[in-house]
Every structure is written in C-alpha cells, then in structure tokens.
N, C-alpha and C positions, 0 to 999 in steps of 0.2 A: 024642509031643512035648509034648502038653498037660500030661503028668505032670511034665515038667521045668520048664515055665514056671509053672504054677499047681498045685502038688501038692495044695493044699487043695480045688481044684475036682475033682481026680481022685477024691478020696474024697468022693463026693457024698452027704453026709448033711445033714439040715435045719439042724443047728447051724452047720456050716461055711458053708452058703449064706446063712443069715441074718446071720452075722458079716460076710461079705464084702459083702453088700448094705448093711448098716449103715455099713460103712467107706466104701463108694462114695457113698451118699446123704448122709452127714453133711458132706461137703465137706472142705476142707483142715484140717489140724490147727491148734491154737491158736498164734498168733504171740506170742513173748515178746521182751521187750527184753533185750539182752545176749547173751552167748555161753555155750554150754554148757561151753566150755573155760576160761572166766575172762574178765576184762576185756581189751579190746583195747589194744594198746600205744600207739595214737594215730598221728598222722601221722608219716611218716618225715622225718628231718631232711635227709638227702641225696637228691637226685633219682635217678630210675631211670637207670642208665648207658646203656640203650638209647635213652632219650629224646634224648640229645645226638647220637647217630648218626642218628636220624630227622630231627632239625633240620638236620644237615649235608646229608643227602640232599635235603631239601626245598629248601635254598638252591641246591644243584647243579642241580636240575631246573627251578627258577624263574628261573635266570640267563638273561638275554636275550643269547644268543651266536649266534643265527641258525640253530641246528641244530633239526631236528624232534625232538619229544619221544622218539621211539623210538630216537634215536641219541645221546642225551645221557649215556647210561651209560658211554660210552667204547669201547675197542677190542672188547670182547666183544659189545656191541650191534651194532657195525658188522659183525663176523664173522657173527653170527646173521642180520643183515639180508641180507648177501650170500649166505649159504647158503640162505636162504629163497627169494631170487630165483632162484638157480641151480637149486634143486630144482623150482621152478615152471616154469622154462623147459625143463628136462629132461623133465618130465612132459608139457608141451605138445608138444615134439618127438616124444616117443614116441607120443603120441596121434595126431599127424599121420602118423607112420610107419605106425601100425596101420591107420588109415583108408586110406592110400595102398595098402598091401598088400592090404587087403580089396577095394578097387576094381580093382586090377590083376589079382588072381587070382580 
C-alpha cells in the first residue's frame, strides 16, 4: 500500500529521503501574483442564476404566515412530517407489543 501512496519512500535510498525531507521542511511553495493560465477575466457582468433562486427561497422561509419552519416548504414537507410521525408511532406500538409479549410469555 505504501508503494502506491509514496513510491519514492518505497525506494528507500538516501537521496530520495533527503529530497522528501527538504520538501517537507521548506514549507509551502512561493506564492506568485497572477495566474499560470493568464490574466483573470474580471468580475462577471451578470449575477449567478442560482443566487436569485436562493433569494426567493429566503423570502419564502422568512414570510410570517404562522407555519413552523419545518412545514414552510409546502406539501412535500407536510408529507414527510406526517410520515415521520407515523413511523415514530408505529415504532412505539411495536415496542409496546414486544414488551407486552415478553411479559405475557
């Protein structure tokens, strides 16, 4: 496994070990200004299309309509909420049944 991760460590000779130690001790490489690919194009003129969707979702969830936050997403949230309650009650009933059968038998 070590051969796959660090093949130079697998070939354990002094030159490889000194080279790796020098790279480790020397710290991060030199930071240069600019890009290796050329100048950056600058800021974009049009906003990110996902930003508008996020703003709409924020308005939806911040609206004061009396609903709790976990139900403001609409019918899908209500369905998941009711399914969670149903499964929790089913688990509780099965647990009670198991203990009742354990006591009876």
